matplotlib code that plots the C-alpha trace (Angstrom):
import matplotlib.pyplot as plt

x = [0.0, 1.4, 1.3, -1.4, -3.5, -3.0, -4.3, -7.2, -8.3, -7.9, -10.2, -12.8, -13.0, -13.7, -17.2, -16.7, -18.6, -15.2, -14.7, -17.7, -16.3, -13.0, -14.4, -14.9, -11.2, -8.8, -6.2, -3.3, -5.4, -7.5, -4.4, -3.0, -6.2, -6.6, -3.1, -3.8, -7.1, -5.3, -2.8, -5.6, -7.2, -4.0, -3.4, -7.1, -7.4, -4.5, -6.6, -9.8, -8.4, -5.5, -6.8, -3.4, -2.4, 1.3, 1.0, -1.0, 1.6, 4.4, 2.6, 1.8, 5.5, 6.5, 4.2, 5.9, 9.3, 7.8, 6.6, 10.2, 11.4, 9.0, 10.4, 14.0, 13.1, 13.2, 9.5, 8.9, 5.1, 2.9, 1.0, 4.1, 5.5, 2.2, 2.6, 6.1, 4.9, 2.0, 4.0, 6.3, 3.7, 1.3, 3.9, 2.3, 3.9, 5.5, 4.3, 0.7, 1.1, 2.7, -0.2, -2.7, -0.8, -0.8, -4.6, -4.8, -2.6, -5.2, -7.7, -5.3, -4.9, -8.5, -11.9, -13.6, -13.2, -13.9, -14.9, -15.1, -11.7, -10.1, -12.3, -11.5, -7.8, -8.6, -10.9, -8.2, -5.6, -7.7, -10.0, -9.0, -5.4, -6.7, -8.9, -6.0, -3.9, -6.9, -7.4, -3.8, -4.3, -7.5, -5.8, -6.1, -5.2, -6.4, -4.9, -8.3, -9.3, -7.3, -9.6, -12.5, -10.8, -10.1, -13.7, -15.0, -12.9, -14.3, -17.8, -17.2, -15.6, -18.4, -20.9, -19.1, -19.2, -22.9, -23.6, -21.4, -22.5, -24.0, -21.3, -18.6, -20.5, -20.4, -16.6, -16.8, -16.0, -17.8, -16.7, -19.4, -17.8, -18.6, -19.5, -22.2, -23.6, -23.7, -25.4, -28.3, -28.4, -27.3, -25.0, -22.3, -24.4, -27.2, -24.9, -23.2, -26.5, -28.2, -31.0, -33.1, -34.7, -35.8, -32.5, -30.4, -32.3, -31.6, -28.0, -27.6, -29.6, -27.0, -24.2, -25.9, -26.2, -22.5, -21.7, -24.0, -22.2, -19.0, -20.5, -21.8, -18.4, -16.7, -19.0, -19.0, -15.2, -14.6, -13.4, -15.4, -12.2, -11.5, -15.0, -14.4, -11.2, -12.8, -15.7, -14.8, -15.1, -18.5, -19.6, -18.6, -20.5, -23.6, -23.3, -22.4, -24.8, -27.6, -26.7, -26.6, -30.1, -31.4, -30.2, -32.1, -35.2, -35.2, -34.8, -31.2, -31.5, -32.0, -28.2, -27.8, -29.3, -28.9, -26.5, -28.0, -26.5, -27.2, -27.6, -24.9, -27.2, -28.1, -24.5, -23.7, -26.6, -25.6, -22.0, -23.1, -25.5, -23.0, -20.3, -22.6, -23.7, -20.2, -18.8]
y = [0.0, 3.4, 6.4, 8.0, 4.8, 4.6, 8.1, 7.5, 4.4, 6.3, 9.1, 6.8, 4.6, 7.6, 8.1, 11.9, 14.6, 16.0, 13.1, 14.1, 17.5, 16.2, 14.5, 17.8, 18.8, 18.1, 15.3, 17.3, 19.2, 16.2, 14.1, 17.0, 17.5, 13.7, 13.5, 16.3, 14.7, 11.3, 13.0, 14.5, 11.1, 9.4, 11.7, 11.9, 8.1, 8.0, 10.0, 8.1, 4.6, 4.6, 3.7, 4.2, 7.9, 7.3, 5.2, 8.0, 10.6, 8.5, 8.1, 11.8, 12.6, 10.2, 12.1, 15.4, 13.8, 12.5, 16.0, 17.3, 14.4, 15.4, 18.9, 17.6, 15.5, 12.1, 11.0, 7.4, 7.0, 6.7, 9.8, 12.0, 10.6, 11.6, 15.1, 15.6, 17.2, 19.2, 21.0, 22.3, 23.0, 24.9, 26.2, 24.5, 25.5, 22.9, 24.8, 24.3, 20.5, 20.7, 22.8, 20.2, 17.6, 20.1, 20.2, 16.4, 16.6, 18.9, 16.0, 13.9, 16.6, 18.0, 16.5, 19.8, 23.4, 26.2, 28.9, 29.6, 31.2, 27.9, 25.9, 28.4, 27.5, 23.8, 24.5, 26.7, 23.9, 21.0, 22.7, 26.3, 25.3, 22.5, 25.1, 27.4, 24.6, 23.5, 27.0, 27.2, 23.9, 25.1, 28.3, 31.9, 35.3, 37.4, 36.9, 37.7, 34.2, 32.8, 34.6, 32.9, 29.5, 30.2, 31.1, 28.2, 25.8, 27.2, 26.7, 23.1, 22.2, 23.8, 21.9, 18.6, 19.4, 19.9, 16.8, 14.7, 15.9, 12.5, 10.5, 12.5, 12.3, 8.6, 8.9, 11.3, 14.3, 17.6, 20.1, 22.7, 25.4, 24.9, 28.5, 28.1, 25.1, 27.3, 30.1, 27.8, 26.0, 22.7, 20.4, 18.2, 15.2, 16.3, 16.0, 12.9, 11.1, 12.4, 14.2, 16.0, 19.2, 22.7, 24.1, 21.7, 22.7, 26.4, 25.6, 23.7, 26.3, 28.9, 26.7, 26.5, 30.3, 30.6, 28.1, 30.0, 33.3, 31.7, 30.5, 34.1, 35.6, 33.2, 33.8, 37.6, 37.5, 35.4, 37.7, 37.4, 36.8, 33.6, 32.3, 29.9, 28.6, 27.9, 26.0, 22.9, 25.0, 26.3, 22.7, 21.8, 24.8, 23.6, 20.1, 21.1, 24.0, 21.8, 19.3, 22.0, 23.3, 19.7, 19.3, 22.5, 21.5, 18.0, 19.6, 20.2, 18.3, 15.1, 15.0, 13.6, 10.3, 10.1, 11.3, 13.4, 12.7, 13.4, 10.5, 10.0, 11.0, 14.2, 15.1, 14.4, 16.5, 19.4, 19.1, 19.1, 22.0, 24.1, 23.4, 24.3, 27.5, 28.7, 27.9]
z = [0.0, -1.0, 1.4, -0.7, -0.6, 3.2, 3.6, 1.3, 3.2, 6.5, 5.3, 3.7, 6.8, 9.1, 7.8, 8.4, 6.6, 5.5, 3.2, 1.1, 0.4, -0.9, -3.9, -5.8, -5.7, -8.5, -7.8, -6.3, -3.8, -3.0, -2.2, -0.1, 2.0, 2.3, 3.8, 6.2, 7.3, 7.7, 10.0, 12.1, 12.3, 13.4, 16.3, 17.3, 17.4, 19.9, 22.4, 21.6, 21.6, 24.2, 27.6, 29.3, 29.7, 29.5, 26.3, 24.7, 25.8, 24.3, 21.0, 20.7, 21.6, 18.8, 16.4, 17.4, 16.5, 13.3, 12.2, 12.9, 10.7, 8.0, 7.9, 7.9, 4.9, 6.7, 7.3, 8.4, 8.6, 5.5, 6.4, 6.8, 3.6, 1.9, 3.3, 1.9, -1.3, 0.1, 2.8, 0.1, -2.5, -0.2, 2.3, 5.3, 8.7, 10.9, 13.9, 12.9, 12.8, 16.3, 17.5, 16.4, 18.5, 21.4, 21.1, 21.3, 24.5, 26.0, 25.7, 27.8, 30.5, 30.7, 30.8, 31.9, 30.7, 33.2, 30.7, 27.0, 26.9, 27.9, 25.5, 22.7, 22.9, 22.6, 19.6, 18.0, 18.2, 17.1, 14.5, 13.6, 12.8, 10.6, 8.9, 8.2, 6.8, 4.6, 3.3, 2.2, 0.3, -1.3, -2.4, -1.3, -2.7, 0.3, 3.8, 5.2, 4.1, 7.0, 9.4, 7.6, 8.1, 11.8, 12.6, 10.5, 12.4, 15.6, 14.3, 13.2, 16.6, 18.6, 16.4, 17.1, 20.8, 20.8, 18.7, 21.0, 24.4, 25.4, 23.9, 25.6, 28.9, 28.7, 28.6, 31.6, 29.5, 29.5, 26.8, 27.5, 29.8, 33.4, 33.9, 31.2, 33.2, 36.3, 34.3, 33.3, 36.7, 35.1, 37.2, 35.9, 37.1, 34.9, 31.9, 33.0, 33.7, 30.6, 32.4, 29.8, 31.2, 30.2, 31.7, 29.7, 26.6, 27.3, 27.9, 24.7, 22.7, 24.0, 22.7, 19.4, 19.2, 19.9, 17.1, 14.7, 15.5, 14.4, 11.1, 10.6, 11.4, 9.0, 6.1, 6.6, 6.5, 3.4, 0.6, -2.6, -4.7, -2.6, -2.5, -5.4, -4.0, -0.6, -1.9, 0.2, 3.3, 2.1, 1.5, 5.0, 6.3, 4.5, 6.0, 9.5, 9.8, 8.5, 11.2, 13.9, 12.9, 12.9, 16.5, 17.4, 15.6, 17.2, 20.7, 21.6, 24.9, 22.8, 22.1, 25.7, 24.7, 20.9, 18.2, 15.4, 11.9, 8.3, 5.8, 3.1, 0.3, 2.0, 2.6, -1.1, -2.2, 0.1, -1.2, -4.9, -4.5, -2.7, -5.2, -8.2, -6.5, -6.0, -9.5]

ax = plt.figure().add_subplot(projection="3d")
ax.plot(x, y, z, "-o")
ax.set_aspect("equal")
plt.show()
């Protein structure tokens, strides 16, 4: 299996909405973004699958060394080998890859966030940085597009947090800031024990409003001259924002006990429609 095939299989097996947006890119960009996504999956899987803290720490430290190897021209892993050409072609920063790993390390060290400022750092590292790297791969002529990518990454990660509240709680994790819980008179036990209530609904509606505000900021920031280049980001916006609005329509508190998702055909339709609208 070649490095490119390895990355393709990693992306396809993830079942993520991101995969459906890649299909519209031409070969070089598609291979680059697939390699970036495969890297994100590799380091994220360490946090999700390693039950021993020290083992996870060692594996993430290995990946930091491997990123340094990549930029020294000596990659070992199939994913970093697949990234060799993209980092040069699209001038991708070593520091950004290391920041993504720093974000994964936060998952090892924190299972609660006291306030949005603390959560925002986590979201920046695991999502906004990925958005910035992606925007560089898609192509940009205006530096303002990086602000679009930053805010869009925030919106995506906040959407993920809302969607996964119940699933994260079953792993004893709460990503919603604790000061927000206090504001709406919701206890940690309410979240951990999946207690649906009016207060929980209001708390989650507030999180949805915050995510929506980042979608609005991102779309209002995107320069018109980069709109065509950033169509993949717009596709992801269509898919993720539709998911967010489905959660609100269904009753946001329902995420405590079930996971809202969009069907494959619906994702493909949203992707196709968005691509055509932004030709």
